[in-house]
C-alpha positions, 0 to 999 in steps of 0.5 A: 552586338545584339540586344537581347529581348525581354522575355515575357513573364512565364505564366504557369500552365494549367497542369503546373497549377494542378501539380502545385495545388496537389503538392500543397494538398499532399503537404497538408495531408502529411502535416495532418498525418504527423499530428495524427501520429503524434496524437496516437503516440500520446494515446499509446503512452497513456494506454501504457501508463494505464496498463502499468497502473493496472499491473501495480493495482493488481499486484497490490490487490493480490498482496492485500488478498494474500494478507487477508488469507493469512489473517483468516488462517491465523484467525482460524488457528486462534479460533481452534486454540480457543476452542481447545482452551474452552475444553480444557477449562470446562474439564478443569471446572468439572474436576474442580466441581468434583473436588469441591463435592468430595470435599463437602462430603468429607466435611459433612462426614467428619461433622457427622462423626463429630456429632456422634461423639467420635472426635478421633474419627472426625479428623 
């Protein structure tokens, strides 16, 4: 039986060392790329949330604007109704003034007739 000799320990060659170094560098590059991808994903999610918030804010602003426009329309209508009421009140006041003037004239005329001695015509 032959005895098997001990092999010398295998020493990596320069090419193997370069390949191993390149492999480790590639692993680090992959890790960095994965971290970058995770960070980009987080940024994209934050951007999506910001866009959703902007849409909600825009919708709320539109609703507020619509409410303000409706309020302005109602205020304009109320102002027109108030102006019409003022015209009616002025007309009624003028009619009242005319009626008071006529009544005053009638009273003055009746007093004058009474003073002139014609009580029948005074009433």
